[in-house]
C-alpha positions in Angstrom: 129.1 95.7 -186.3 131.9 98.1 -184.7 135.5 97.6 -184.3 138.3 98.2 -181.8 141.7 99.6 -181.6 143.2 98.8 -178.9 146.8 98.9 -176.5 148.1 96.4 -174.7 150.7 97.2 -172.1 152.7 93.7 -172.0 154.7 92.0 -169.1 158.0 93.3 -170.0 156.5 96.9 -170.5 156.5 97.1 -174.0 153.4 98.7 -175.6 151.1 96.3 -178.4 148.3 98.2 -181.2 145.7 96.1 -182.6 142.6 95.8 -183.9 139.4 93.5 -183.4 135.5 93.2 -183.8 135.5 91.0 -180.1 137.7 92.3 -177.6 137.0 90.0 -174.4 138.3 86.9 -176.7 140.8 88.8 -178.0 142.0 89.6 -174.9 141.7 86.3 -173.8 143.8 85.0 -176.8 146.6 87.6 -175.9 147.0 86.1 -172.0 146.4 82.1 -173.7 149.8 83.0 -175.7 147.5 82.4 -179.2 146.9 85.9 -179.8 149.6 87.9 -182.0 152.9 86.4 -182.4 154.7 89.7 -180.5 152.4 89.2 -177.6 153.4 85.3 -177.3 156.2 85.4 -174.9 155.4 89.1 -173.2 152.1 87.6 -171.2 150.0 88.3 -168.8 149.1 91.3 -171.2 147.0 94.4 -169.9 144.6 96.4 -171.6 145.9 100.3 -171.7 143.7 101.6 -174.0 140.4 101.2 -176.2 138.7 103.1 -179.4 135.5 102.5 -180.5 135.2 102.9 -184.6 132.2 102.3 -186.6 134.2 100.4 -189.2 137.3 97.9 -190.0 138.8 100.5 -192.2 138.5 103.4 -189.4 140.3 101.0 -187.0 143.0 99.8 -189.1 143.5 103.4 -190.0 143.8 104.3 -186.2 146.0 101.4 -185.4 148.7 102.8 -188.3 148.3 106.2 -186.6 149.0 104.7 -183.5 152.2 102.5 -184.4 153.3 106.0 -185.7 153.4 107.1 -182.6 156.3 107.8 -180.6 156.3 105.8 -177.2 155.6 109.1 -175.3 152.8 109.7 -177.2 151.0 106.2 -176.4 151.8 106.4 -173.2 149.9 110.5 -173.2 146.9 108.2 -175.7 146.7 105.6 -172.3 146.8 108.0 -169.4 144.4 109.9 -171.1 142.1 106.8 -171.9 139.8 107.3 -168.7 138.8 110.5 -169.6 138.0 110.1 -173.6 135.0 109.3 -174.8 135.4 106.4 -177.5 135.6 107.5 -181.5 132.6 106.5 -183.7 
């Protein structure tokens, strides 16, 4: 089973990073106010970047890397999302 590391753009313009093994279900939960505590008051959220990883460990490591990035670096990652191939 593959895992996904994703970035969301919240309604207030902030970015949220998380991981899941079911992106559609997780995105629906975020938008229903049932996702992460951070996104509950910031709906609706929009998917800004997605990376696929072979296992949960790899997805968690990438999530931590992204969370340590500056806002500008995260925005570049989102802007480049359409041109990047998923990480395996």
